[in-house]
N, C-alpha and C positions, 0 to 999 in steps of 0.2 A: 222597546224600552217604555215604561209607563209614563215617565216624566220627561218632557223635552224643554229646551230653552224658551220655545215660543209660549208655552203655557205658563212658565215662571215669569216671563215678562208681563203677561196678563195679570197674574197675581200681584206682582209689584205695582202695576198701574192702577189696579183696584184699590190697593191700599193708599197710594199716593193721592189719587183723585176722588176717592170716596163714593163712586157710583159706576154702574156699567156704562152710562151714556158718556160721562167724562173720560173714563178710561179708554172707551172705544174711540173717541175723538183723538185722543193723544196717540193712539196706535194705528189711526187711519183704517179702522175696521167698524163693523156694525155691532150694536150691543148684542143682538142675537148670536153673532158668531162667537163673541167672547163668552156668553152664557153657555153655549154648546160645548166649548172646549173645556170650561171648568167643570161642567156636569160630567163630561167624559172622563176627566181625570178622577173625579170623586168615584165614579163607577169602577175604573180600573184599580183604584187603591182601596176601595170599599171603606172610604172615609168621607165624612161630611166636612168640607172645608169652610163653607159658608153657611151662616144661619140666615135664612131668608124670611124669618117670621115677622120681622119689623118693616118699617118704611124703607129701609136701606139694608142690603146684605152686609152682614158683619162676619169677620173671620172667627171661626171656632178656635178652641185651644189648639187642636190638631192642625188647623189651617194656618194658624200663627207660626207654628213650628216649621211647617213646609215653606211658608213665606220666607222666613228669616234664613233657614238653610238654603233655600233657593236663591236668595240674593248673594250669598256666598258664591255659589256656582256661577251666577251671572257675572260677578266681578271677576272671577277666574277666567271665564270665557272671554271677557273684554281684555284682560291682561294678555291672554294667549293671542288673541287677534292683534293687539299692539306689538307683541314680540315678533310676530310674523312680519308685520309692516316694517318694523325697525331692521330686522334681518335683511329684508329685501332691499332697504334703502342704504345699508351699510353702517347704521348707527348701532352702537352697542346698548344692550339693555342695562348693563352695569360696567363701571370702570373703576378700577382700584388705583388710587393715587398714594404714593408714599411721600412723606414729608421728612427729609433728613437735615441733620445739621441745625442751622439756625432759621430754617423756613417754618415759621409758626403759623397756625390756621388764620390768625387775623390778617397776617400779611397777604393772604391770598383772597380775602373777602371780595374785592371788586371783581376780580376775574371769576370767582365761583358764582357770584350773583349774575354776571353776564351770561355765564354757561347755563344756569338753571333757567333763566328767563328765556333764552333761545332754545334750549333742548331740554325741557323738563322731564321728558320720558326716560332719559338715561340716569340711572341711579348712580350717584357718586359716592364712593367709599374713600375715606381719608384714613391712612395708616401712619403711625409714628416712625416706621422704618420700612425698608424695602426687602421683604422676603423674595429671594430670586429663584427658588426652586420649590417643589412640592414638599410640604412638611415644615417649612418655615413660616407658614402663613397663620399661625395661631388657630383659633376656632373656625375661622373662615376657610382656612387652607388656601388662601388666595395668593397669587403671584402679582406684584405690582405691575400694572400696564404702563405707568408713567411715573417717574421719580423727579421730584424737584427738591433740590438741597443746596447746601454750602459745604465746602470742605477746604483744607489747605491746598489741595490740588484736584484737578479733574479726575474722577474715578475712572477705573478700568474694570469692566465686568462683562464677561462673555454673555452674549444674548441681547445686550443693551447698546444703543448708541447714545453717546453723551455729547452735549454741546454746551459751551460756556455762555452764561448770560452776562458775564463781566465780573470784575473783581470788586470786593467790598472792604472797605477800610474798617479796621476795629479800633477799639480803645480799651484801656485798662479800667475795669469797673471795681467799685468797692462801695461798701455802706458808708454813709456820711460820717459815722463815728469811728471809722477805722484810723488807727494812728498815722498811717501814711498820708492821709488826707489833709494833714495840717502842717506839711513841710512848706518852707518858703522857696524852695527851688524845684525844678523838674526832677522827677524820680530817675535814678540810674539803675541799671541792671543789678549793681552790687547791692542797692537797698532792697530790691525785690527778692534777692536770693534766699533769704532766710524766712520769707513769708509763706504761710500756707496758702496753696493756690487751688482753685476749684477748676478742674480741666475736663474737657470732653475726652472720653475714652479713646477716640480714634484720631487724636490730635497730639501726637508727640512733640510737635513744634509749638504748642500753645502755652507752654510754661513761660512766665514772664521774665525769667532770668536770661541773660545773655548766653550765647553758645559757649560751652566749656565752663560756665559758672555753676558752682555747686548750688543746688536748689533745696528749698525747704519741703516739707511734707505736702503730699498732694491729697486731695479728695477727688476721685475719678468718677464721673457720672456719664451716663450714655443718653441723656435727654436734655435738651436745651432748657426746658422749664425747670428741671431740677437744679441746673447750674445757677439759673436766675434766682430761684428760691433761696439758695444757699448764699448767694452774694447779698441778697436783701436782708438775711438774717445776720450778716456780719461774720460768717463762718470762714471767710477767706477773700482773696482777690482773684480776678480772672478776666481774660479778654472776651469781649462781646462785639459783634458787629454793630455798627452804629444804629442800624435800623431796629435791632433787638433791644438795644439799651435806651433808645430815644424816649419812650414813654416813661420810663423810671427816672431818667434824668430830669425830664420835665416836671415830674412830680416831687423831685428831689428826695427820692427814695434810694438812688444810687448817685454816686459821683464819679467823675473821670479827671483825676489830677493830671497836669501836664507831664510829659515824659521827656527824657533827655535822648531818646532813641526812637527809631520808627518801629511801631508795633506791626505784627504779621497782618497779612491780608487773608481773606477768604474768597474763594471762587464760587460764584452762584452758577448753578447748572440745571439742565433739564435732560432726562434720559428716558428713552422709550424702547420697548421691546421690538426686536425684528419680526418675531413670530406673530405678533398681534398688534396691528396698528389700523384700527377701524377709524371711522370719521370722527368719534369723540376724542380719541388720542390725537388725531391730526389737528383738530380744533384747538386743542390746548397746546400742542407743540408750536403752531403758527402763531397763537396769541402770545406765548411766552417769548418766542424768538423775535417777535415784532416789537417787544419792549413794554408789554403790559405791566410787568412787575417792576419796571425801572423806578417809578416814583416812589414805591414802597421800600425797595432795597437800596437805592442809590441817592434818594432825595436828601436835602440837608436837614 
């Protein structure tokens, strides 16, 4: 092979340091050794890479192209070395995390930040739902390595182990200008029965009306952000976990009138694959089960 990584490192050092002497010092070699290797490459390629007519050698146009493309090869080589090191250590190069239900990205920020600071070489992918077999992973074709979510009950899914993080209280949310927000008494199931409700598609129990009560029209969504957006617009009413509603209640963009009944609860959970549980997955599992999300999910 006419081009090797060592000579590409020399070209990179020459460009960064500006002279053979400085480049040689950075690589712990002699200037003569560097000059010899560059001249040998020029001879092998039948190209002039450096213009030596001035006080300092400068890259020719061809030399600049070799330099830039060579840097890409150097970066790929460094990435390959890192992958080998991570594989040996048990840390994944990539980890796919699915966020389900009312687990929104900002909820995870403190834990994500701690993970990246401690293990910045593992690339974290966040997905809005959990593909559980090949073909469900969209463009990436990825299967979730770990799932964090909320649901009316703990999921059951072959290939994953689920563990509860605790139960989350919900409230009935609506826009401040909604007619039900101006009543003098706590709202009853009968009052809610004729209202348009914004419900999550996997939550048949999330309708505000009482069991057996005829309910009004639904708008069914499959993403918490869509539900919140529709609630903010005044399109209907719907249950939200307190942690998801909190910022909008504080800003008075949503309100939560008192109820004459107990609203449903959501269970927060973490799930991980049996077949793939590297050290990154183990790190997340341990942090979540030790309560790192509790302030965000269960705080007042």
